[in-house]
Backbone as CSV, one residue per row, in Angstrom:
resi,resn,N_x,N_y,N_z,CA_x,CA_y,CA_z,C_x,C_y,C_z
1,MET,49.997,-24.733,31.944,49.300,-24.400,30.709,49.347,-22.887,30.506
2,ALA,49.629,-22.473,29.280,49.727,-21.044,29.000,48.394,-20.351,29.193
3,SER,48.467,-19.175,29.798,47.229,-18.431,30.044,46.629,-17.878,28.771
4,SER,47.399,-17.844,27.673,46.895,-17.299,26.418,46.394,-18.376,25.471
5,ILE,46.098,-19.565,26.025,45.651,-20.669,25.177,44.392,-20.328,24.405
6,ASP,43.581,-19.383,24.951,42.320,-19.044,24.293,42.538,-18.435,22.920
7,THR,43.720,-17.917,22.630,43.963,-17.358,21.307,44.010,-18.428,20.238
8,ALA,44.158,-19.668,20.637,44.213,-20.766,19.676,42.857,-21.421,19.476
9,PHE,41.861,-20.942,20.218,40.534,-21.529,20.052,40.044,-21.325,18.634
10,ILE,39.344,-22.314,18.085,38.805,-22.226,16.738,37.488,-21.461,16.771
11,GLN,37.362,-20.520,15.868,36.105,-19.795,15.710,35.535,-20.139,14.341
12,SER,34.324,-20.622,14.305,33.695,-20.987,13.036,32.489,-20.099,12.785
13,TYR,32.141,-19.953,11.506,31.034,-19.078,11.104,30.167,-19.814,10.103
14,HIS,28.891,-19.522,10.144,27.994,-20.088,9.151,28.294,-19.490,7.791
15,ASN,28.109,-20.282,6.766,28.437,-19.839,5.413,27.230,-19.186,4.736
16,ASP,26.458,-18.432,5.515,25.338,-17.701,4.942,25.122,-16.429,5.757
17,PHE,24.150,-15.632,5.337,23.888,-14.360,5.992,22.407,-14.289,6.335
18,GLU,22.122,-13.757,7.498,20.733,-13.548,7.903,20.328,-12.130,7.546
19,VAL,19.313,-12.002,6.720,18.841,-10.686,6.302,18.025,-10.070,7.430
20,LYS,18.288,-8.799,7.730,17.615,-8.132,8.836,16.107,-8.127,8.648
21,PHE,15.395,-8.270,9.770,13.943,-8.294,9.762,13.378,-7.037,9.121
22,GLN,12.378,-7.228,8.309,11.730,-6.144,7.587,10.487,-6.708,6.913
23,GLN,9.639,-5.826,6.405,8.479,-6.295,5.646,8.963,-7.102,4.455
24,ASN,8.424,-8.285,4.310,8.904,-9.216,3.280,8.236,-8.930,1.940
25,GLY,8.718,-7.896,1.245,8.170,-7.560,-0.064,6.851,-6.830,0.035
26,SER,6.093,-6.834,-1.051,4.829,-6.105,-1.110,3.709,-6.885,-0.434
27,ARG,2.906,-6.193,0.334,1.703,-6.783,0.918,0.434,-6.275,0.235
28,LEU,0.565,-5.195,-0.530,-0.614,-4.585,-1.136,-0.839,-4.995,-2.583
29,MET,0.153,-5.587,-3.239,0.017,-5.913,-4.654,-1.220,-6.750,-4.968
30,PRO,-1.606,-7.729,-4.135,-2.801,-8.511,-4.469,-4.104,-7.721,-4.385
31,TYR,-4.066,-6.522,-3.788,-5.296,-5.795,-3.512,-5.429,-4.508,-4.331
32,VAL,-4.592,-4.347,-5.352,-4.712,-3.237,-6.292,-4.758,-3.810,-7.702
33,THR,-5.154,-2.987,-8.663,-5.224,-3.415,-10.056,-3.892,-3.124,-10.733
34,VAL,-3.170,-4.177,-11.110,-1.865,-4.026,-11.753,-2.024,-4.301,-13.246
35,ARG,-1.595,-3.340,-14.060,-1.702,-3.480,-15.513,-0.350,-3.226,-16.158
36,PRO,-0.044,-3.969,-17.228,1.231,-3.725,-17.926,1.246,-2.353,-18.568
37,GLN,2.382,-1.712,-18.523,2.519,-0.373,-19.101,3.900,-0.262,-19.733
38,TYR,3.925,0.216,-20.976,5.183,0.311,-21.704,5.393,1.714,-22.274
39,SER,4.887,2.702,-21.571,5.112,4.101,-21.915,5.308,4.860,-20.619
40,LYS,5.937,6.024,-20.725,6.189,6.808,-19.523,4.889,7.150,-18.813
41,THR,3.867,7.539,-19.592,2.563,7.881,-19.031,1.478,7.164,-19.807
42,ASP,0.547,6.573,-19.091,-0.586,5.905,-19.715,-1.861,6.561,-19.189
43,PHE,-2.939,6.442,-19.964,-4.190,7.116,-19.599,-5.328,6.106,-19.529
44,TYR,-6.220,6.336,-18.566,-7.418,5.517,-18.405,-8.625,6.438,-18.455
45,ASP,-9.539,6.142,-19.363,-10.720,6.992,-19.543,-11.835,6.593,-18.592
46,ARG,-12.548,7.601,-18.102,-13.650,7.384,-17.175,-14.928,8.010,-17.745
47,ILE,-16.046,7.397,-17.450,-17.346,7.919,-17.871,-18.208,8.110,-16.635
48,GLY,-18.825,9.279,-16.529,-19.653,9.589,-15.381,-21.042,8.978,-15.485
49,THR,-21.888,9.283,-14.520,-23.237,8.733,-14.471,-24.170,9.534,-15.379
50,VAL,-25.281,8.905,-15.770,-26.314,9.566,-16.565,-27.661,9.342,-15.890
51,SER,-28.669,10.094,-16.302,-30.019,9.934,-15.745,-31.021,9.817,-16.881
52,PHE,-32.162,9.194,-16.574,-33.204,8.996,-17.571,-34.369,9.951,-17.307
53,ALA,-34.910,10.487,-18.399,-36.102,11.339,-18.319,-37.300,10.571,-18.872
54,GLU,-38.436,10.813,-18.305,-39.648,10.114,-18.744,-40.126,10.667,-20.088
55,LYS,-40.554,9.791,-20.964,-41.179,10.206,-22.218,-42.669,10.404,-21.940
56,THR,-43.158,11.616,-22.117,-44.531,11.938,-21.726,-45.474,12.133,-22.904
57,THR,-44.976,12.283,-24.110,-45.834,12.458,-25.290,-45.358,11.538,-26.405
58,ARG,-46.304,11.193,-27.287,-45.957,10.353,-28.436,-45.168,11.166,-29.455
59,HIS,-44.219,10.499,-30.109,-43.407,11.112,-31.161,-42.628,12.333,-30.666
60,ALA,-42.270,12.282,-29.389,-41.484,13.393,-28.837,-40.083,13.398,-29.448
61,PRO,-39.506,14.554,-29.630,-38.140,14.614,-30.174,-37.149,13.973,-29.202
62,THR,-36.124,13.394,-29.765,-35.086,12.768,-28.945,-34.322,13.838,-28.177
63,ALA,-34.241,13.630,-26.871,-33.500,14.565,-26.009,-32.105,13.990,-25.767
64,LEU,-31.116,14.690,-26.251,-29.733,14.220,-26.116,-29.093,14.776,-24.855
65,GLU,-28.349,13.926,-24.186,-27.576,14.348,-23.028,-26.128,13.930,-23.227
66,GLU,-25.240,14.616,-22.553,-23.817,14.302,-22.655,-23.368,13.516,-21.419
67,ALA,-22.674,12.414,-21.669,-22.022,11.701,-20.570,-20.672,12.353,-20.314
68,GLU,-20.354,12.564,-19.050,-19.090,13.211,-18.711,-17.914,12.258,-18.953
69,HIS,-16.982,12.691,-19.766,-15.780,11.911,-20.034,-14.595,12.560,-19.322
70,THR,-13.891,11.768,-18.545,-12.653,12.233,-17.912,-11.604,11.145,-18.076
71,ARG,-10.373,11.481,-17.831,-9.310,10.471,-17.895,-8.276,10.754,-16.818
72,ILE,-7.628,9.687,-16.377,-6.581,9.809,-15.370,-5.267,9.320,-15.964
73,ALA,-4.183,9.887,-15.477,-2.853,9.553,-15.982,-2.099,8.713,-14.957
74,VAL,-1.370,7.719,-15.441,-0.469,6.922,-14.616,0.931,7.094,-15.167
75,SER,1.802,7.696,-14.395,3.182,7.921,-14.812,4.106,7.015,-14.011
76,MET,4.957,6.295,-14.720,5.864,5.364,-14.061,7.177,6.042,-13.711
77,ARG,7.835,5.483,-12.718,9.184,5.903,-12.338,10.060,4.668,-12.166
78,ASP,11.357,4.878,-12.325,12.317,3.786,-12.187,12.893,3.790,-10.770
79,TYR,12.962,2.603,-10.193,13.543,2.444,-8.860,14.662,1.413,-8.952
80,ARG,15.860,1.789,-8.474,17.022,0.932,-8.629,17.866,0.915,-7.363
81,ASN,18.573,-0.201,-7.187,19.542,-0.316,-6.111,20.671,-1.210,-6.585
82,ALA,21.908,-0.796,-6.310,23.070,-1.592,-6.699,23.992,-1.739,-5.493
83,LEU,24.417,-2.971,-5.219,25.302,-3.251,-4.098,26.590,-3.883,-4.622
84,PRO,27.754,-3.308,-4.306,29.016,-3.853,-4.793,29.582,-4.908,-3.840
85,PHE,30.410,-5.771,-4.391,31.051,-6.813,-3.591,32.363,-7.185,-4.263
86,ASP,33.471,-6.761,-3.669,34.792,-7.047,-4.227,35.179,-8.506,-3.984
87,THR,35.925,-9.059,-4.909,36.393,-10.434,-4.767,37.208,-10.600,-3.491
88,GLU,38.039,-9.607,-3.177,38.853,-9.719,-1.961,38.006,-9.644,-0.693
89,ASP,36.797,-9.071,-0.791,35.902,-9.067,0.366,35.547,-10.487,0.775
90,LYS,35.373,-11.349,-0.223,35.030,-12.743,0.052,36.127,-13.424,0.848
91,ILE,37.382,-13.110,0.522,38.508,-13.696,1.248,38.497,-13.219,2.695
92,ARG,38.243,-11.931,2.889,38.254,-11.359,4.237,37.084,-11.874,5.078
93,MET,36.028,-12.322,4.415,34.859,-12.836,5.145,34.864,-14.357,5.221
94,GLY,36.048,-14.952,5.083,36.136,-16.402,5.222,35.488,-17.145,4.084
95,LEU,35.602,-16.589,2.891,35.063,-17.190,1.665,33.539,-17.232,1.628
96,ARG,32.923,-16.485,2.505,31.459,-16.411,2.461,31.026,-15.423,1.385
97,ASP,29.921,-15.715,0.736,29.468,-14.932,-0.411,28.108,-14.305,-0.102
98,PRO,28.030,-12.969,-0.005,26.766,-12.328,0.381,25.857,-11.990,-0.789
99,ARG,26.215,-12.386,-2.007,25.459,-11.907,-3.161,23.988,-12.314,-3.125
100,ASN,23.692,-13.532,-2.745,22.285,-13.951,-2.680,21.529,-13.185,-1.597
101,ALA,22.208,-12.924,-0.483,21.570,-12.155,0.586,21.320,-10.717,0.137
102,TYR,22.247,-10.153,-0.653,22.039,-8.819,-1.203,20.789,-8.797,-2.081
103,ALA,20.662,-9.787,-2.956,19.503,-9.839,-3.846,18.208,-10.013,-3.066
104,GLU,18.273,-10.779,-1.977,17.081,-11.004,-1.161,16.623,-9.724,-0.484
105,THR,17.560,-8.985,0.101,17.159,-7.755,0.788,16.701,-6.694,-0.211
106,GLN,17.264,-6.696,-1.423,16.789,-5.780,-2.461,15.353,-6.109,-2.855
107,ALA,15.050,-7.396,-2.997,13.702,-7.801,-3.384,12.683,-7.363,-2.337
108,LYS,13.049,-7.511,-1.080,12.138,-7.086,-0.015,11.943,-5.571,-0.040
109,ALA,13.028,-4.844,-0.235,12.948,-3.379,-0.236,12.157,-2.861,-1.433
110,LEU,12.284,-3.526,-2.588,11.529,-3.077,-3.767,10.037,-3.300,-3.560
111,GLY,9.671,-4.392,-2.918,8.267,-4.623,-2.594,7.727,-3.572,-1.648
112,GLN,8.549,-3.153,-0.705,8.144,-2.078,0.199,7.973,-0.760,-0.561
113,LYS,8.857,-0.520,-1.532,8.718,0.697,-2.348,7.411,0.667,-3.126
114,PHE,7.045,-0.498,-3.666,5.768,-0.657,-4.367,4.620,-0.248,-3.447
115,ASP,4.623,-0.742,-2.211,3.548,-0.419,-1.269,3.543,1.063,-0.931
116,SER,4.721,1.657,-0.789,4.798,3.091,-0.490,4.216,3.925,-1.627
117,VAL,4.457,3.504,-2.867,3.906,4.210,-4.022,2.381,4.097,-4.029
118,VAL,1.855,2.926,-3.724,0.403,2.725,-3.653,-0.205,3.585,-2.551
119,ILE,0.427,3.597,-1.387,-0.080,4.378,-0.258,-0.112,5.866,-0.598
120,ALA,0.947,6.353,-1.231,0.988,7.766,-1.612,-0.083,8.101,-2.641
121,ALA,-0.349,7.182,-3.566,-1.333,7.431,-4.614,-2.760,7.450,-4.074
122,ALA,-3.014,6.716,-3.003,-4.380,6.592,-2.490,-4.991,7.939,-2.136
123,THR,-4.223,8.792,-1.492,-4.748,10.108,-1.104,-3.950,11.242,-1.743
124,GLY,-3.094,10.921,-2.704,-2.297,11.940,-3.365,-3.069,12.640,-4.471
125,THR,-2.364,13.437,-5.232,-2.969,14.171,-6.335,-3.074,13.269,-7.559
126,THR,-4.269,13.208,-8.139,-4.487,12.486,-9.387,-4.475,13.492,-10.527
127,TYR,-3.854,13.113,-11.630,-3.767,14.026,-12.764,-4.732,13.594,-13.858
128,THR,-5.590,14.522,-14.255,-6.665,14.239,-15.194,-6.527,15.143,-16.417
129,GLY,-7.532,15.071,-17.278,-7.520,15.895,-18.488,-6.926,15.145,-19.663
130,GLU,-7.019,15.742,-20.837,-6.590,15.085,-22.070,-5.126,14.656,-22.021
131,THR,-4.288,15.486,-21.419,-2.863,15.164,-21.351,-2.377,14.999,-19.918
132,GLY,-3.308,14.852,-18.989,-2.924,14.674,-17.592,-2.390,15.926,-16.944
133,GLY,-2.862,17.090,-17.382,-2.338,18.338,-16.867,-3.178,18.988,-15.784
134,THR,-4.312,18.363,-15.426,-5.203,18.944,-14.419,-5.090,18.163,-13.116
135,ALA,-4.814,18.864,-12.030,-4.646,18.220,-10.728,-6.002,18.008,-10.052
136,GLU,-6.227,16.810,-9.572,-7.448,16.475,-8.828,-7.021,16.017,-7.435
137,THR,-7.282,16.844,-6.440,-6.816,16.552,-5.095,-7.824,15.714,-4.314
138,TYR,-7.353,15.132,-3.243,-8.187,14.328,-2.348,-8.469,15.130,-1.093
139,SER,-9.726,15.165,-0.679,-10.114,15.889,0.520,-10.474,14.896,1.616
140,ALA,-9.658,14.840,2.658,-9.961,13.947,3.778,-11.226,14.391,4.502
141,THR,-11.506,15.689,4.444,-12.729,16.195,5.082,-13.966,15.624,4.408
142,THR,-13.918,15.497,3.076,-15.072,14.992,2.324,-15.105,13.472,2.269
143,TYR,-13.987,12.860,2.023,-13.960,11.426,1.740,-13.391,10.584,2.871
144,GLY,-12.858,11.221,3.921,-12.218,10.464,4.986,-12.977,10.504,6.294
145,ILE,-12.424,9.787,7.268,-12.976,9.747,8.620,-12.009,10.494,9.531
146,ALA,-12.525,11.477,10.251,-11.683,12.348,11.072,-11.120,11.606,12.277
147,VAL,-10.029,12.125,12.810,-9.370,11.494,13.951,-10.266,11.525,15.189
148,ASN,-11.204,12.484,15.255,-12.079,12.607,16.429,-13.495,12.108,16.148
149,ALA,-13.648,11.264,15.138,-14.983,10.762,14.783,-15.529,9.842,15.872
150,VAL,-16.796,10.077,16.219,-17.485,9.261,17.230,-18.898,8.978,16.739
151,ALA,-19.606,8.162,17.465,-20.991,7.853,17.112,-21.854,9.106,17.259
152,PRO,-22.921,9.208,16.436,-23.808,10.382,16.537,-24.308,10.596,17.959
153,GLY,-24.306,11.862,18.372,-24.782,12.207,19.705,-23.694,12.297,20.750
154,ASN,-22.479,11.847,20.424,-21.378,11.908,21.370,-20.459,13.083,21.045
155,ALA,-19.756,13.553,22.053,-18.830,14.658,21.858,-17.589,14.159,21.124
156,PRO,-17.126,14.888,20.101,-15.929,14.456,19.352,-14.736,14.251,20.285
157,ALA,-13.971,13.202,20.033,-12.786,12.910,20.845,-11.800,12.112,20.005
158,ASN,-10.552,12.502,20.052,-9.537,11.784,19.288,-9.442,10.335,19.742
159,SER,-9.221,9.453,18.783,-9.103,8.032,19.103,-8.252,7.355,18.055
160,ASN,-7.785,6.180,18.395,-7.124,5.319,17.419,-8.232,4.654,16.601
161,LEU,-7.979,3.523,15.990,-9.020,2.874,15.188,-10.078,2.267,16.102
162,THR,-11.334,2.555,15.796,-12.457,2.046,16.585,-13.474,1.375,15.667
163,ILE,-14.371,0.634,16.296,-15.463,0.012,15.547,-16.303,1.089,14.868
164,GLU,-16.529,2.201,15.563,-17.338,3.274,15.000,-16.698,3.857,13.750
165,LYS,-15.404,4.024,13.740,-14.732,4.555,12.552,-14.870,3.594,11.377
166,LEU,-14.800,2.307,11.645,-14.999,1.327,10.570,-16.436,1.374,10.055
167,ILE,-17.381,1.558,10.953,-18.788,1.681,10.545,-18.955,2.883,9.617
168,GLN,-18.363,4.009,9.994,-18.496,5.226,9.179,-17.792,5.071,7.830
169,ALA,-16.654,4.388,7.819,-15.951,4.161,6.553,-16.777,3.281,5.634
170,LYS,-17.328,2.214,6.181,-18.166,1.310,5.383,-19.394,2.056,4.865
171,SER,-19.924,2.949,5.687,-21.100,3.716,5.292,-20.792,4.630,4.105
172,LYS,-19.610,5.237,4.082,-19.258,6.118,2.967,-19.260,5.356,1.645
173,PHE,-18.711,4.164,1.637,-18.722,3.373,0.402,-20.155,3.069,-0.031
174,GLY,-21.016,2.777,0.950,-22.399,2.470,0.615,-23.169,3.673,0.109
175,VAL,-23.028,4.808,0.788,-23.736,6.021,0.390,-23.294,6.479,-0.997
176,GLN,-22.020,6.348,-1.280,-21.475,6.813,-2.556,-21.626,5.786,-3.678
177,GLU,-22.072,4.568,-3.350,-22.186,3.489,-4.331,-20.859,3.293,-5.090
178,SER,-19.761,3.401,-4.359,-18.451,3.407,-5.011,-17.771,2.046,-5.050
179,VAL,-18.457,1.014,-4.573,-17.902,-0.339,-4.604,-18.861,-1.243,-5.354
180,MET,-18.343,-1.974,-6.318,-19.184,-2.893,-7.078,-19.682,-4.017,-6.187
181,ASP,-20.866,-4.541,-6.495,-21.443,-5.620,-5.707,-20.480,-6.802,-5.660
182,GLY,-20.199,-7.248,-4.454,-19.326,-8.397,-4.277,-17.846,-8.071,-4.276
183,GLU,-17.493,-6.819,-4.559,-16.075,-6.449,-4.589,-15.552,-6.297,-3.158
184,PRO,-14.481,-7.003,-2.814,-13.967,-6.915,-1.438,-13.315,-5.581,-1.159
185,LEU,-13.351,-5.201,0.103,-12.710,-3.977,0.569,-11.488,-4.328,1.400
186,VAL,-10.418,-3.578,1.222,-9.219,-3.775,2.018,-9.098,-2.612,2.993
187,CYS,-8.592,-2.889,4.171,-8.321,-1.845,5.167,-6.849,-1.975,5.550
188,VAL,-6.069,-0.963,5.209,-4.625,-0.992,5.438,-4.335,-0.281,6.753
189,VAL,-3.724,-0.994,7.686,-3.497,-0.474,9.036,-2.100,-0.867,9.502
190,THR,-1.692,-0.319,10.643,-0.475,-0.771,11.300,-0.875,-1.664,12.476
191,GLN,0.116,-2.204,13.146,-0.162,-3.081,14.281,-0.918,-2.350,15.383
192,LEU,-0.637,-1.062,15.584,-1.282,-0.323,16.668,-2.779,-0.174,16.450
193,GLN,-3.231,-0.138,15.192,-4.667,-0.052,14.939,-5.369,-1.370,15.296
194,ILE,-4.732,-2.475,14.976,-5.315,-3.767,15.343,-5.350,-3.913,16.859
195,ASP,-4.279,-3.487,17.523,-4.260,-3.522,18.986,-5.391,-2.667,19.559
196,SER,-5.622,-1.509,18.942,-6.671,-0.610,19.427,-8.046,-1.244,19.302
197,LEU,-8.287,-1.936,18.197,-9.577,-2.607,18.031,-9.799,-3.620,19.137
198,LEU,-8.761,-4.347,19.471,-8.890,-5.355,20.519,-9.230,-4.712,21.860
199,ARG,-8.614,-3.581,22.162,-8.881,-2.918,23.435,-10.298,-2.353,23.501
200,THR,-10.805,-1.823,22.374,-12.120,-1.189,22.409,-13.244,-2.206,22.471
201,THR,-12.962,-3.473,22.223,-14.034,-4.470,22.235,-13.874,-5.472,23.367
202,GLU,-12.826,-5.335,24.185,-12.452,-6.405,25.106,-13.513,-6.745,26.142
203,THR,-14.187,-5.752,26.704,-15.041,-6.022,27.853,-16.507,-6.219,27.516
204,THR,-17.003,-5.539,26.501,-18.449,-5.561,26.288,-18.876,-6.064,24.922
205,SER,-18.020,-5.996,23.926,-18.471,-6.250,22.567,-18.425,-7.727,22.212
206,ALA,-19.431,-8.158,21.454,-19.456,-9.524,20.939,-18.400,-9.729,19.866
207,ASP,-17.808,-8.619,19.411,-16.777,-8.712,18.371,-15.414,-9.071,18.946
208,TYR,-15.292,-9.182,20.261,-13.976,-9.354,20.867,-13.262,-10.599,20.336
209,ASN,-13.955,-11.724,20.292,-13.302,-12.957,19.848,-12.866,-12.864,18.388
210,THR,-13.663,-12.156,17.580,-13.292,-11.993,16.171,-12.038,-11.147,16.041
211,VAL,-11.998,-10.042,16.784,-10.823,-9.176,16.725,-9.607,-9.889,17.310
212,LYS,-9.812,-10.684,18.361,-8.703,-11.442,18.938,-8.113,-12.386,17.900
213,ALA,-8.976,-13.008,17.102,-8.494,-13.881,16.030,-7.775,-13.084,14.952
214,LEU,-8.217,-11.848,14.744,-7.545,-10.976,13.776,-6.131,-10.653,14.252
215,VAL,-5.989,-10.384,15.545,-4.684,-10.071,16.104,-3.746,-11.266,16.001
216,SER,-4.261,-12.450,16.276,-3.418,-13.649,16.275,-3.097,-14.134,14.871
217,GLY,-3.798,-13.594,13.876,-3.566,-14.016,12.506,-4.433,-15.181,12.077
218,ALA,-5.350,-15.619,12.942,-6.221,-16.732,12.589,-7.201,-16.349,11.485
219,ILE,-7.577,-15.082,11.420,-8.413,-14.558,10.353,-7.802,-13.238,9.884
220,ASP,-8.258,-12.745,8.760,-7.755,-11.453,8.282,-8.883,-10.525,7.857
221,SER,-10.118,-10.879,8.192,-11.264,-10.069,7.770,-12.137,-9.732,8.972
222,PHE,-12.743,-8.545,8.921,-13.608,-8.087,9.996,-14.483,-6.972,9.465
223,MET,-15.782,-7.040,9.730,-16.752,-6.012,9.330,-16.747,-5.749,7.822
224,GLY,-16.469,-6.770,7.046,-16.481,-6.615,5.604,-15.184,-6.089,5.032
225,PHE,-14.174,-5.849,5.868,-12.865,-5.394,5.418,-11.847,-6.529,5.525
226,LYS,-10.990,-6.633,4.543,-9.842,-7.518,4.644,-8.684,-6.674,5.155
227,PHE,-8.161,-6.996,6.317,-7.133,-6.182,6.943,-5.745,-6.579,6.439
228,VAL,-4.989,-5.573,6.050,-3.604,-5.766,5.630,-2.743,-4.862,6.495
229,ARG,-1.790,-5.458,7.191,-0.933,-4.680,8.085,0.366,-4.310,7.384
230,THR,0.744,-3.039,7.520,2.039,-2.551,7.077,2.421,-1.375,7.949
231,GLN,3.708,-1.237,8.231,4.168,-0.115,9.033,4.572,1.066,8.149
232,LEU,4.234,1.013,6.863,4.645,2.044,5.916,3.654,3.200,5.804
233,LEU,2.516,3.113,6.463,1.520,4.178,6.376,2.071,5.497,6.918
234,SER,1.661,6.585,6.297,2.180,7.895,6.684,1.646,8.308,8.058
235,LYS,2.468,9.088,8.756,2.110,9.540,10.099,2.538,10.988,10.246
236,THR,1.621,11.827,10.723,1.906,13.226,11.004,1.708,13.460,12.485
237,SER,2.767,13.822,13.182,2.730,13.952,14.632,2.264,12.617,15.220
238,ASN,1.136,12.592,15.916,0.647,11.342,16.499,-0.449,10.681,15.674
239,THR,-0.757,11.256,14.510,-1.890,10.770,13.723,-1.429,9.919,12.546
240,ARG,-1.881,8.678,12.539,-1.595,7.757,11.444,-2.800,7.730,10.504
241,THR,-2.543,7.819,9.202,-3.621,7.769,8.220,-3.727,6.369,7.650
242,CYS,-4.811,5.682,7.999,-5.086,4.352,7.469,-5.960,4.486,6.225
243,LEU,-6.004,3.440,5.419,-6.653,3.533,4.112,-7.595,2.367,3.879
244,CYS,-8.747,2.670,3.302,-9.704,1.649,2.891,-10.023,1.856,1.419
245,PHE,-10.017,0.784,0.641,-10.336,0.909,-0.780,-10.618,-0.471,-1.365
246,PRO,-11.383,-0.524,-2.465,-11.549,-1.770,-3.205,-10.385,-1.937,-4.178
247,LYS,-10.273,-3.107,-4.773,-9.176,-3.361,-5.716,-9.238,-2.400,-6.897
248,SER,-10.435,-2.008,-7.297,-10.586,-1.090,-8.425,-10.256,0.347,-8.063
249,GLY,-9.949,0.624,-6.793,-9.699,1.992,-6.364,-8.309,2.499,-6.684
250,ILE,-7.354,1.585,-6.864,-5.975,1.959,-7.158,-5.517,1.166,-8.377
251,VAL,-4.969,1.865,-9.378,-4.410,1.186,-10.542,-2.906,1.445,-10.572
252,VAL,-2.158,0.369,-10.848,-0.698,0.456,-10.917,-0.254,0.060,-12.322
253,GLY,0.476,0.942,-12.979,1.098,0.610,-14.250,2.493,0.076,-13.987
254,MET,2.802,-1.095,-14.558,4.092,-1.725,-14.293,4.713,-2.183,-15.602
255,ALA,5.948,-1.755,-15.832,6.638,-2.144,-17.058,7.104,-3.584,-16.985
256,ASP,7.721,-3.947,-15.884,8.233,-5.304,-15.686,8.132,-5.640,-14.219
257,GLN,8.149,-6.937,-13.955,8.334,-7.364,-12.587,9.782,-7.063,-12.207
258,ARG,10.124,-7.337,-10.983,11.486,-7.075,-10.514,12.526,-7.735,-11.408
259,VAL,13.569,-6.968,-11.739,14.683,-7.492,-12.529,15.944,-7.413,-11.676
260,THR,16.623,-8.542,-11.505,17.861,-8.592,-10.731,18.973,-9.171,-11.589
261,LYS,20.123,-8.522,-11.563,21.294,-9.006,-12.291,22.488,-9.028,-11.346
262,ILE,23.215,-10.125,-11.381,24.437,-10.266,-10.603,25.571,-10.501,-11.585
263,ASP,26.422,-9.493,-11.739,27.515,-9.637,-12.695,28.691,-8.787,-12.253
264,GLN,29.786,-8.884,-12.997,31.007,-8.171,-12.665,31.109,-6.870,-13.456
265,ARG,31.762,-5.888,-12.838,31.937,-4.578,-13.444,33.393,-4.403,-13.861
266,PRO,33.721,-4.530,-15.158,35.100,-4.312,-15.595,35.597,-2.901,-15.280
267,ASP,34.671,-1.924,-15.261,35.082,-0.547,-14.996,35.418,-0.322,-13.531
268,LEU,35.132,-1.299,-12.679,35.431,-1.185,-11.249,36.317,-2.351,-10.803
269,ASN,37.324,-2.663,-11.619,38.257,-3.740,-11.295,37.540,-5.065,-11.062
270,TYR,36.516,-5.304,-11.870,35.764,-6.549,-11.850,35.085,-6.815,-10.501
271,THR,34.695,-5.734,-9.859,33.870,-5.856,-8.656,32.533,-6.489,-9.028
272,TRP,32.059,-7.381,-8.177,30.726,-7.941,-8.384,29.675,-6.895,-8.012
273,GLN,28.593,-6.872,-8.764,27.497,-5.950,-8.499,26.178,-6.713,-8.484
274,VAL,25.405,-6.487,-7.431,24.044,-7.032,-7.347,23.100,-5.867,-7.609
275,TRP,22.415,-5.925,-8.735,21.628,-4.789,-9.236,20.175,-5.219,-9.402
276,THR,19.267,-4.438,-8.825,17.834,-4.734,-8.916,17.084,-3.467,-9.294
277,GLN,16.104,-3.617,-10.177,15.293,-2.462,-10.550,13.834,-2.861,-10.702
278,GLY,12.964,-1.876,-10.563,11.547,-2.020,-10.834,11.035,-0.722,-11.419
279,THR,10.071,-0.797,-12.313,9.499,0.391,-12.944,7.983,0.327,-12.814
280,PHE,7.409,1.283,-12.088,5.961,1.275,-11.882,5.496,2.641,-11.409
281,GLY,4.196,2.845,-11.462,3.562,4.069,-10.984,2.118,3.758,-10.631
282,ALA,1.512,4.565,-9.778,0.153,4.274,-9.310,-0.680,5.544,-9.260
283,THR,-1.985,5.355,-9.343,-2.907,6.475,-9.173,-4.224,5.964,-8.607
284,ARG,-4.945,6.855,-7.975,-6.301,6.573,-7.508,-7.239,6.700,-8.704
285,THR,-8.216,5.819,-8.837,-9.118,5.886,-9.975,-10.242,6.899,-9.752
286,TRP,-10.842,6.887,-8.570,-11.880,7.848,-8.190,-11.672,8.218,-6.731
287,ARG,-11.949,9.459,-6.396,-11.809,9.869,-4.995,-12.758,9.088,-4.088
288,GLU,-13.945,8.789,-4.610,-14.951,8.097,-3.793,-14.567,6.655,-3.470
289,LYS,-13.546,6.136,-4.129,-13.141,4.746,-3.892,-12.079,4.601,-2.798
290,VAL,-11.665,5.718,-2.204,-10.688,5.681,-1.112,-11.263,6.402,0.085
291,VAL,-11.299,5.729,1.204,-11.699,6.352,2.467,-10.505,6.291,3.412
292,SER,-10.011,7.455,3.792,-8.914,7.512,4.757,-9.487,7.564,6.170
293,ILE,-8.780,6.966,7.099,-9.190,6.986,8.506,-8.014,7.494,9.328
294,ASP,-8.164,8.666,9.935,-7.112,9.208,10.778,-7.211,8.619,12.178
295,CYS,-6.069,8.144,12.680,-6.050,7.455,13.964,-4.975,8.060,14.876
296,ASP,-5.386,8.440,16.070,-4.464,8.995,17.066,-3.810,7.827,17.802
297,GLU,-2.521,7.635,17.573,-1.845,6.465,18.145,-1.484,6.665,19.616
298,THR,-1.779,7.833,20.186,-1.578,8.017,21.626,-2.866,7.783,22.398
299,ALA,-3.972,7.662,21.674,-5.268,7.523,22.354,-5.484,6.079,22.804
């Protein structure tokens, strides 16, 4: 028998493609306010709080007060991706067609872009004023929880996500009255923050079983927060910034849902093109509606 018989062995391939593991689209869309928008920039008006004065005499003159009017701007941007596929490529790949797989990976990536835009808006600069020309910045010192936050009476020490940090975040929403009654709160974290919670409660806390269920996916809520995991949160050195907010805390203007077109390009020798686009923009509605939590992922 010829020693080179193995060259005649048949090699077969599946007629589909496995898309590489990644976040499967947007995870934050259900937890923000999405509104249709058909202009480059849209504006949302805000009204501040007022106070009442006691009427102490009969027939007193009416005392007029001004309610503070402000507005925030939402500016949309276009996000696009196009993937080419030559007809002869199909022949070289054994007549397999990757176009559906291209569209699938584009859809997942566009959802991730949506989440990245929301994350950036949560603690980014909000533009206010009549024409959106005034910058309103977010101060983590005022509205966030520091990386070294501990319970009162203890020496500050850097930590990942802890029960105490969640307590302080929940307290900020309560003190500021920035969440409507019954409005759920979301806490956006990475896997390492959930792991940290499990470690900090493992030996002594009655919360251990609850956090264990959170890790396993059996539940998604803890301490009044609905936890949403994404690896897209920003990180500076070893510090990851996690985010807590109600649905009313972030508004997203969206022109259309995802649009995908698969067609041929005559200008490119009839190459097939898988083209996907999305148009949206996001902004924070009030600074008091976002609490950032800095977490040391080495702690």
